[in-house]
C-alpha positions, 0 to 999 in steps of 0.5 A: 459494479463493485464499489471501492471499500476502505478499511484499515490494516495493521494492529492498532488498538485504537480506531484513531490510529487506524486512520493512518493505515488505510487500505482501498480496495477496488475491482482492479487494485488494492492500494495501501496507504501510510498516512496519505502516501501509497506505500504498497499495492496489489493487482492480480497481474503484479501481486503485492508490490511494496516500497522500501521504507524511506519515511520513518519508524511508524511507516516502517511499522505499517510496511511490516504489517503489510509484509515483513519480508524486507527482501521483496521491497522495491527502492522508492524510485522503482516503486513509483515507476511501477505504481505509475505504470500500473495505474496508467494501465488500469486507466486510473 
């Protein structure tokens, strides 16, 4: 059994700020958090799914660290539907 791992992503020089960019890896999904909000996820089936920025400049920076290509980002409503369906499919 693989236990989930929690790391930070991005380019923060301070560990304190790194706590705002969490990446949670499980056997079936990787979740990217900006603060306490899931802003992207990755599975083998879906690949990387990333939300458009509806929050602010700091979360925008976090999203750019995950993937700077704005053309692949889903609108907020579609992203949440995809996330919910994926979590349900994985029984999470």
